N, C-alpha and C positions, 0 to 999 in steps of 0.2 A: 504493500500500500504506500502511496506517495505521502510522505510526512513533511510537514512544514510548521513553522511557528504560527500560533493562532493570531489572526488579525483582529479578534475581538476578545476583550476581557470584560467579564461581567462581575460587578461588585455587589454583594448582598449584605445588608446589615443583620448580623446574627449575634444576639447577646451583647450588644454594644460594640461589636468589632466588625470590620469590613472583611468578609470572606471573598477571595478572588477566585473566579473560575475562568479558565481558558476555554472559550467556546470553540468547539470543533466545527469547521465548515463542512457541510455535506458535499459529497462528490457528485459529479455529473451522472454517474451510473445510478447513484441513490436517487437522484432527481428523476431519472427515467423510471426507476422502479416505483417511486412514489405515485406516479401518474399511470402506472400500468403499461408503459411503453417499452420496457427493456427488451421484450421479445418481439418487437415489431421493427420494421424498417422505418426509421424516423428521421425527419429533417429537423435539426435543432438550430434555433436562432439565438444569438447572444447579443444583448444591448446593454451598455453601462447605464447606471443611474448617475445623476449629476448633482453636485453640491454648489452652493453659491458662496463666493468670497467677497467680503467688503461691499456687499449690496451691488456688485457690478460684474464680478468675474464668474465664469461658468466652467467648472472642471468635471470631466467624466472620471468617475472613480471606480474602485474595485468592488462595488456591489453590483451584481449583474442580474437583469431580468432575463429569464430563459423561457423560450417557447418551444415545445415539442409538437410537431405536426406529423400525423400519420394519415395516409390515404384510406378513407373508408370505402369510397367507390370511385372507380376510374371513369367518371362521367361528369359533365357539367352540372353543378347543383341547380335545383329548381329555383332556389332563392337563397339568400344569406342565412336563413334559419335552418337550412339543410345541414349545415356544419354543426358539429358538437363542440362546445367550448367549455372547458373545465378550468377552474381557478380556485385558489385557496385564500383569497383576500375578502375581508368583510366589506359589505356594501359595494362590491365590485360591479355587480350587474346593473344597479341603478345608475352608477356613475359612468361606467366605461363601455358597456355592451353596445349602446347606440353608436359610439365612436368606432368600435371594432366592426360593427355591421356595415357602416358607411364605407370603411376601408376595404372590407372583403368584396363589397359590390364594385368598388372602383377597380379592383385588381382583375376582374373578369376571369376567375379561376377556371381551369379545365378539369379539376378534380374536386371531389367532396371530401372534407377533412374532419378528423378529430384533432382539436387544437387544445393543448394543455399549457396553461400559463403559470409560471413559477416565479417567486420573488418579485411580485408586482409592486411592492411598496418600496419607496426610497428611504433614505436615512431619517427623514422626518416622519416616517410612518404613514405617508400619504401615497395614494395611487399615482403612478407616474405614467400618464397616457402615451407620451412620446417614446419612452423606452419600451413600452409594451408594443406599440405599433412597429417600432424598428425591429424588435425581436420576431414578431409575426412575419414581417416583410422578409427578413433573412431566412427564417425557417421555411416559408412557403416557396421561396426562390429556389431551394434545393430541387424541388420537383417541377415547378412551373417553368423555370428558365430553360431547362433542358428540352422542354416540349416546344419552346418558342424559338424556331430556327432563326428567324429574322425579326427584329423589332425596330420601330422608328424612334424619333426623338421624344415622342410623347408616351413611351412605355413606362409604366410604373416601376419596372425593374431597373431603370436608369437611376443612378444616385441623385442626379440633379432634379429629376422629376419627383422622386420621393421627397426630397428636401422641400421642394415647392409645395407638395401636397401637405406637408406638416405645417408650413407657414400659412397656407390658405384654409386649414382645417377649422372646424367649429370649436376646437378645444380651447377653453378659456384658461389660459395660462400665461404667466409673465415671461418676458424674454424669449419669445419663440425662436428668433433667429440664432442667438448664441446657444440656446438649449439644443436646438436641432443640430447645429454645427458640432457641438461637443459629442453628441450621441453618435453621429455618423462618422466623424473624423477621429474621435478620441482625443485625449489630452496628454499623450506621452511627452510632448514637447511644448505645447501651447495651451494657454487658458483663453477662452473666447469671451469677447466683450460685446455689449449691446451697441446698436447703431447710434449714430450721433443724433438723428431725428427720424421721424416717420418716413422721410423720403430717402434715407440712406440705405442702400441695398448691399453695401460692401460687407463681406464677412471679415470681421476684425478680431485680431487675436494678439497676444503678447507672449514672448518666449518665457517659459516657466521652469525649465529643467533644473536650474540652480536652486530654486525654491524647494523642490522635492528633495534635492541632494543635501540641503543644509539642515532640514528639520524633519521631525516626526509630526504629522498633522493628524489630529484625531477629531472624530465627531462623537459628542457625548450626549446621551439622553438619560433622563431619570424616569422613575415610575409616575411622576406627576406631569411630565410633558404630554401634551395633547396633540392629536393629529387633525382635528376638525377645525383648525384655525383658518381664518381668511388671509391668504398670503399677501404680504405687503413688504416684500424684501427689496425691490428695486427703487432707486431714486428716479426722479423725473427732471426733464429739461436741463437747465444750466447746472443744477446740483448734480445730476447724473454725469454730465460731461466733465465737470470738475473732478468728480470722484474717479472717473475712468482715467483721466490724465494723471492723477495722483497714483492710482493703482499701477499704471504703466511704468511710471518712474520708479515706484517701489520694487516692481519685478526686475527692472533693469539694475537696481541697486544690489539685488541678490547676486548678480553676476560680477559685481565690482570686486577688485582686489583690495579695496580700502573700505571694507564693510562698516557701516554705521548703524548701530542698533536702532537709532531713532529715524532711520530712513527706509528700512525694509518693510516687507509685507506684515510681519507680526505687529509692528507698531501701528500700521495703518488699520488693521482689523480691530485692534484694541481701541483706537481712537474712534472708529465707527461704532463700536459697541458702547463706548462712553457717551457719545452723542445721543444715542438712541435709548439706552437703558441705564445710564449713570445716575448719580445722586440728584442731578438737576431735573431728571425726568419725573414728572408727577402724574403721569397718566395712570389712573387706577386699573385700567384693563391690562396694563403691562406689569402688574405687581410681581408675578412669579418670575418674569424675565429680569426684573430689577433685583430680585433676591439672588438669582443665579449670577448676575453680574457682580454683585457684592461678594458672593461666596468665592468665585474664582479670583477676584481681586485680592482677597485675603491670602489665598494660596500663592498668588503671583508675588505679593509683597514679601513672602517668606522664602520663595525659591525663584528669584529673578534670573539666576543663571540657567536653571533648568526649564522654567516655564516662561517662554519668550513672548507669548501674546495669546489673546483669545478674542472671540467674537460671539456674543450671545445672539442667537437667532430665535425665530418663533418656535421652531420644532426641535431645537437642541442647542448645543454649544460647540463651536469649533475652537479647539485648543492647539496651539503650536508649541511643541517641546523641542528642546535640544536633541540633535540626532541620536537615535538609539535609546532614548530615555523610556520609550514605550515598553521595550522588552527588558531593560536593565534596571528599572527603578519603579517597582511596584509600590514602594512606600509613598512615592509622590502621588500615585493614583489614589491611594488611601487618603492622603492629605487633601487632595482636591475634593474627593467625595465627602469627607467630613466637613470641609468648609462650606460646601453647597448645602449640605443637610442642616448645618447649624444656622444658616441664614434664611432658610425656608420658613416663612410665616404662615403660608396657606395650607400646609399639610405636611405629613411626615414622609420624608424620602427614605425608602428602604432598599432601593435597587438603582444602580447606575451602570450603564454600559459604555465602554470605551472602544470605539472602532478606529483602527488605524487606516487612514485614507491613503491610497496610492493611485497614481494616474493610470487610467485604463485606455486600452486601444478602443477603436470604434466598433460599431456593430458588425457582426459577421455570422456566417452560417456553416454548419458541418452536418454530414450525414452519418447516421449510426446504423451499422449493419450488425444485427444480433449474432450472426455466424462468426464474426471476428472479434466482437467486444471492443471494437476500436472505431474511431471516426474515419470516414472516407473523405478524402480531399475532393472538393468539387472542381479543383483546377484541371483535372484530367478531361473535363468536358469543355470543348471549345466554346469560347464566348460567342454569343449570337452577334452577327454583324448588323450595323444600321443600314437602312435603306435610304438613298441608293448607294451602290458601291461601284466605283469606276473600274475596279480590277476584276470584276466578276466574282461570283460566290464559290467558296470551296465545296468540294464534294463531301457530304456528310452521310452518305449511304454506304451500304455494303459491309464487309467484314471489319474494316477499320473503325467505322462508327460504332458497330456492335461491341468491339473490343474496348473502345473508350468508355462505354457505359458499364461494362461488366468487370473490367480488370483495373479498377481504380486503385492507385496506391494509397496506403495509409500514411499518416505523417504526424510528427511531433512539431508543435508550434515553435517556430524560431523567434528569437527576440528581434523582431523587425519593426521598423518605424511604420506604424499603421496610420499616422496622421497624413492628411492630404498634402500633396506638394504645395508649397507655399511660396508666393511671390513676396520677397522682402522689400518693404518700403523703408529705405535706410534713414529716412527723415524722422519717422516716429516709431519704428520697430513694430508696426502693425502689418498684418499679412492677410492676404485674401486666399481662402482655400479653394481647391478645385473639386472637392467632394468626390475624389476618385478612390474611395476606400472599397474597391471591388475585390474581395478575396478570392473570387473564382479564377483569377489569373495571376495572382501576385506572389505566391510563395513556392519554395521548393518543398517537395513532400519528404517526410521522414516517418514518424510514427507517433500517434497521439492516443494514449490510453484513456479509458473513462474513469480511472481512479484519481483523476486530478480534481482538486477542490475548485469550487466556483470562482474563488479569488484568483486562480491561476490563469484565467482566460482573458 
């Protein structure tokens, strides 16, 4: 079995002391078993969840929505309700089924599917519709793209078309453009930023690799954090643009050889939290967030070297630690837990989870063949060509095409840059992505077993 350090630590208050549990991530095979798909030929789609930084940055992280699709009938469905949809999230049907049905209708599927959705909630405990749709999209593409020999520029299987679909969708969500860009492209090297105004269509991002390398970034939730809040994370207008500019400069500072603690991202997010939930904030509806801010501030005052910064958000707390403190300093996690619990006036905090955030690759799909207990790489199938083609179309019939479908190599995922190719604007370090995260043609095949934890993808 593949063994790795736990990305989540759960602290529970027992007899006045915080007991630490290293939470084991379930494996992909266990995910397939849970939904009864392990014995079936299954297309699996993976799409990262996204966290917000400083009310302007969007980062795809290592919590992944997974969708398993199995062909029930090899025929066009009578309607979208012909598909079976299974999910393990509370209130999912009321919130997300209409969105999914609209998407299934748009895809004009050639088969009828059983679709199982796993890990539908983000770190805030809220349903993440864009991640769900992206995982469905990649999952179904395993079967649908191979049957589409040629497709035009309006095909939903084109990355740019899917991206535009998300932006134009009826989903009521903040920051559609940077959110969709993060999910499709991933955040291995860049964090995505909101547009300057409603007429700005450029995909904006800032390089962020040094930030990940310098710190351990955690997302923290207590048993008193709620998920039914009305999101109000992003700033607007000139305040947003000013924050984006500060965020861009702080990310650039992380790459500097002359690092200044008061100029980096940890200082910015702490300033953002202070403005919103600090002692001068008297909004009674934010009382619990104010308590959390005060609690983490107490811990920060005691451990400034280890606890570099924090940002209280509506669904949890982002905390930035000195590198490797998450694994090596469990006493610090207890101090943080105790400080938050002591400051809480609205209820007793008995459980706190600490999740280590790591940047994730963009959405992708794999095929599972139960005869091999491995993933089959879809790269063996030639990518459909757009119409028209000036060079003529390749021959995809006969023995060669049959071999391409039946003798697919298995592979182990390589550490490759899954972020879209970016055009560097040297003036402001912002980049425009090309949304070319098509894993059906991008990687060399090796071998990818199903005993990998979800965080590894």
